[in-house]
C-alpha positions in Angstrom: 0.0 0.0 0.0 1.1 3.6 -0.5 2.6 5.1 2.6 1.0 8.5 1.9 -2.4 7.0 2.5 -1.4 7.0 6.2 -0.4 10.7 6.3 -2.2 13.5 8.2 -1.4 16.9 9.6 -0.8 17.2 13.3 -0.3 20.6 15.0 2.7 20.7 17.3 0.5 21.8 20.2 -1.2 18.4 20.1 2.1 16.6 21.1 2.1 15.9 24.9 5.3 16.7 26.7 4.1 15.4 30.1 1.6 12.7 31.1 -1.8 13.4 32.6 -1.9 13.4 36.4 -3.2 11.2 37.7 -2.4 8.8 35.0 -5.9 7.5 34.5 -7.4 11.0 34.1 -6.2 11.0 30.5 -8.9 11.2 27.8 -10.1 8.0 26.1 -11.6 8.0 22.6 -13.9 4.9 22.1 -14.1 3.7 18.5 -16.6 0.9 18.1 -16.7 -1.7 15.4 -19.0 0.5 13.3 -16.7 3.5 13.6 -18.9 5.4 16.1 -16.9 7.7 18.4 -17.4 8.5 22.1 -15.3 10.9 24.2 -14.5 9.4 27.6 -11.8 9.2 30.3 -9.4 6.3 30.9 -10.8 5.9 34.5 -14.1 4.8 32.8 -12.4 1.8 31.2 -14.0 -0.8 33.5 -17.5 0.3 32.4 -16.5 -0.3 28.7 -15.5 -4.0 29.3 -17.5 -7.0 30.3 -17.0 -9.6 33.0 -14.9 -12.4 31.5 -12.9 -10.1 29.3 -9.1 -10.3 29.6 -6.6 -7.4 29.6 -3.1 -8.3 28.3 -0.2 -6.0 29.4 3.4 -5.8 28.3 5.5 -6.0 31.4 8.8 -4.9 29.8 10.8 -2.4 31.8 12.5 0.6 30.2 16.3 0.7 30.8 18.4 3.9 30.4 19.4 2.9 26.9 20.5 6.3 25.6 24.3 6.6 25.8 26.3 9.7 25.1 30.0 9.6 24.4 32.8 9.7 21.8 34.2 7.7 18.9 37.9 7.3 19.3 40.1 6.6 16.3 43.9 7.2 16.6 44.1 10.6 18.2 40.8 11.8 16.9 37.6 12.0 18.9 34.0 12.7 17.7 31.0 13.1 19.9 28.3 10.4 19.3 25.0 9.3 20.7 23.9 5.7 20.8 20.4 4.3 21.4 20.5 0.6 22.4 18.0 -1.4 20.3 18.2 -5.1 21.0 20.6 -7.3 23.1 22.5 -9.8 20.9 24.7 -11.4 23.5 26.0 -11.1 27.1 28.4 -8.3 26.0 26.6 -7.1 22.9 23.8 -4.7 21.9 22.6 -3.6 18.5 22.3 0.2 18.6 21.4 3.2 16.4 24.4 5.5 16.5 24.5 9.2 15.4 26.3 10.2 13.4 26.4 6.6 12.3 28.0 6.8 8.8 31.3 7.7 10.3 31.5 4.7 12.6 33.7 1.9 11.2 34.1 -1.6 12.4 36.8 -1.7 15.1 36.4 1.9 16.2 36.6 2.3 20.0 33.6 4.0 21.6 33.7 5.6 25.0 30.5 6.5 26.9 30.2 8.5 30.1 32.9 10.2 32.0 36.7 9.9 31.8 38.3 6.8 33.2 38.5 3.1 32.9 35.6 0.9 31.8 35.3 -0.7 35.3 34.5 2.7 36.9 31.0 3.6 37.7 29.4 5.9 35.1 31.8 4.8 32.4 31.4 2.3 29.6 33.6 1.4 26.7 32.9 -0.7 23.5 34.1 -1.6 20.1 32.1 -1.1 17.0 31.1 -4.4 15.3 29.1 -5.2 12.2 26.5 -2.9 10.7 23.0 -4.3 10.1 20.8 -3.9 7.1 18.7 -1.3 8.9 21.7 0.8 9.8 22.1 -0.4 13.4 25.6 -1.2 14.6 26.5 -4.0 17.0 28.4 -2.7 20.0 30.8 -5.1 21.7 31.2 -3.9 25.3 34.2 -4.4 27.5 31.8 -5.6 30.2 29.5 -8.5 30.1 26.4 -9.9 31.8 25.3 -8.3 35.1 28.3 -6.0 35.1 27.3 -4.6 31.7 23.7 -4.2 33.0 24.9 -2.2 36.0 27.1 0.0 33.8 24.3 0.8 31.5 22.1 1.7 34.5 24.8 4.0 35.8 25.8 5.6 32.4 22.6 5.7 30.3 19.7 8.1 30.1 16.0 7.4 29.5 15.6 7.5 25.7 12.7 9.9 25.4 11.0 9.7 22.0 12.4 12.2 19.5 9.2 14.3 19.4 9.7 14.9 23.1 13.5 15.1 23.3 13.5 17.7 20.6 11.4 20.0 22.8 12.9 19.4 26.3 15.6 17.4 28.0 15.1 14.3 30.1 14.8 14.8 33.8 14.2 12.7 37.0 10.4 12.8 36.5 10.8 10.8 33.3 12.4 7.9 35.2 9.0 7.4 36.9 6.6 8.8 34.2 8.1 6.8 31.4 7.5 3.4 33.2 4.3 1.4 33.7 3.4 0.6 37.3 3.7 -3.1 36.5 7.0 -3.1 34.7 9.3 -5.9 35.8 11.3 -7.4 32.9 14.4 -5.2 32.1 15.1 -4.7 28.4 13.0 -2.1 26.7 14.4 1.1 25.2 10.9 2.5 24.8 7.8 2.3 27.0 4.7 0.3 26.1 2.9 3.7 26.4 -0.7 2.5 26.4 0.1 1.0 29.8 1.2 4.3 31.3 -2.4 5.2 31.9 -3.0 2.5 34.5 -3.1 3.1 38.3 -3.8 0.9 41.3 -7.3 2.5 41.5 -8.1 1.5 37.9 -6.8 -2.0 38.5 -9.2 -2.3 41.5 -12.1 -1.2 39.3 -11.2 -3.8 36.7 -10.9 -6.5 39.3 -14.4 -5.6 40.7 -15.8 -5.7 37.2 -14.5 -9.3 36.7 -11.9 -8.4 34.0 -8.8 -10.5 34.3 -5.2 -9.3 33.9 -2.4 -11.2 32.0 1.2 -10.3 31.2 3.4 -10.9 28.2 6.9 -9.4 27.5 8.0 -7.7 24.4 11.2 -5.6 24.8 10.4 -2.5 22.7 13.3 -1.5 20.5 14.4 1.9 19.2 13.0 0.9 15.8 9.6 1.9 17.0 10.7 5.5 16.5 12.0 5.1 13.0 10.1 6.8 10.3 8.9 4.9 7.2 11.0 6.3 4.5 9.8 4.2 1.5 6.8 5.0 -0.7 5.2 1.5 -0.4 4.6 -0.5 2.7 5.9 -3.6 1.0 9.4 -2.1 0.9 9.6 -1.2 4.6 12.0 -3.2 6.8 10.7 -3.8 10.4 13.3 -4.3 13.1 13.0 -7.4 15.3 12.1 -7.2 19.0 12.4 -10.0 21.5 9.2 -11.3 23.1 7.9 -14.1 25.4 4.4 -15.5 25.9 4.2 -18.2 28.7 2.3 -21.4 28.4 0.2 -20.3 31.3 -0.8 -17.0 29.7 -1.5 -18.7 26.4 -3.8 -21.3 28.0 -5.6 -18.6 30.1 -6.3 -16.5 27.0 -7.5 -19.4 25.0 -9.9 -20.2 27.9 -11.2 -16.6 27.8 -12.0 -17.0 24.1 -13.6 -20.4 24.6 -15.9 -18.9 27.3 -17.0 -16.1 25.0 -14.8 -13.4 26.5 -12.7 -10.9 24.6 -8.9 -10.5 24.6 -8.1 -6.8 25.1 -4.6 -5.8 24.2 -3.1 -2.9 26.1 -0.9 -1.4 23.5 0.4 -2.3 20.0 3.4 -4.2 21.5 1.1 -6.7 23.3 -0.9 -7.0 20.1 2.0 -7.7 17.9 3.4 -10.3 20.2 0.0 -12.1 20.6 -0.5 -12.1 16.9 3.0 -13.6 16.5 2.2 -16.3 18.9 -1.2 -17.3 17.4 -1.9 -20.0 14.9 -4.2 -19.5 11.9 -7.0 -21.2 13.8 -6.8 -18.6 16.5 -5.0 -20.8 19.1 -2.6 -18.8 21.2 0.6 -20.7 22.0 3.6 -20.4 24.2 6.1 -18.4 22.3 9.6 -17.0 22.7 12.0 -15.2 20.3 12.3 -12.3 17.9 9.3 -10.9 16.0 9.3 -8.5 13.1 5.6 -8.8 12.3 4.4 -5.8 10.3 0.6 -5.3 10.3 -1.1 -3.3 7.6 -4.7 -3.1 6.3 -5.7 -6.5 4.9 -4.2 -8.4 7.8 -6.5 -11.0 9.4 -6.4 -10.7 13.2 -6.5 -14.0 15.1 -5.9 -13.2 18.8 -7.0 -9.7 19.7 -10.6 -8.4 19.9 -10.1 -4.9 21.4 -7.1 -2.7 21.4 -6.2 0.1 23.8 -3.6 2.4 22.4 -2.3 6.0 22.3 -2.4 8.2 19.2 0.4 7.6 16.8 2.6 9.5 14.3 1.5 10.1 10.7 3.0 7.6 8.2 4.1 5.3 11.0 3.9 1.6 11.2 1.6 2.0 14.3 -0.9 4.1 12.5 -0.9 1.5 9.8 -1.6 -1.2 12.5 -4.6 0.6 14.0 -5.9 1.2 10.5 -5.7 -2.5 9.9 -7.5 -3.1 13.1 -10.4 -0.6 12.8 -10.3 0.4 9.1 -8.3 3.1 7.4 -11.3 5.5 6.9 -12.5 4.9 10.4 -9.1 5.8 11.9 -8.7 8.8 9.6 -12.0 10.1 11.0 -11.1 9.2 14.6 -7.8 11.1 14.3 -9.5 14.1 12.7 -11.9 14.2 15.6 -9.1 13.8 18.1 -7.1 16.7 16.6 -10.1 18.9 16.4 -11.2 18.3 20.0 -7.8 18.7 21.6 -6.7 15.1 22.3 -3.0 14.9 23.3 -0.9 12.7 21.0 2.0 10.2 21.3 3.8 8.6 24.3 2.6 10.9 27.0 -0.7 11.6 25.4 -4.3 10.4 25.6 -5.6 7.0 24.7 -8.2 5.3 22.5 -10.1 2.0 22.8 -10.6 0.4 19.5 -13.1 -2.4 18.8 -12.0 -4.6 15.8 -13.9 -3.9 12.6 -15.8 -6.8 11.2 -14.4 -8.2 7.9 
């Protein structure tokens, strides 16, 4: 499909730079299967679901994956910025490095303050192979838990570019850019639909008889990359590592068998569930990388309802929601959201999408 079909104009003032407070006071746009719209608040979510429905959350935890430092070659130094993307070994991460074209295999990279690699707040690496998508494998001098600790000490929260271009990261972001249920270290971007949940909202959902289930997809920096091709068939999706347990798969299959709905909290949970589901709709235990790219025409097998924030124009995520609810429906929903002051992107408002009928 033509990528320009997924384009729209978004005024800068619609981009949220801070989350709503409290989290569940954000606005929620309900889009039903027929495309009808309703303006609500996230705290009303329990009233929109039925007893026996199941919410599926991505419990990945954002790590401070933004590294600032220098490329060192002979006596020359050049300032660089690296965003870790996906772990590829105990001592290795794939990363997007800027400026990346000047990085050559074998270059030494120094992140953090002056000193040796074993010092707190300092991290050294060697540039390895370059991937097809432009990412560079970084081979660190540290490995395993020691590398994890050094990243925690050296790195910064990798705010999305549309926020980072307007303000710097601060201590509030370490809390704001993390779901309350995050527990599995490894993401470099938050599963932002989950940022709206609070203990009070969980209590309401429990009282309503809506169950909660968790999967893990470590969101990579590729989620921020623009689609630069003219046709969706030419776009290269970056892989992300995910896991669905046998217990979760069995529980969700039981929900469907009993007539309940699987409600995905976020596009990351949806992409992982669809990766783990057979053509007959059976969700299975699953672990490994997924590069699933969902565009209109895709036949959904696992997810019935999707809760998600408002996405960038021409992005793979706007393509995904258009596949879920219909392109014209989502164009209309986004026009309504822009016209009525909804806040967009990671710290913005949310929507609840009911899958369109084929």
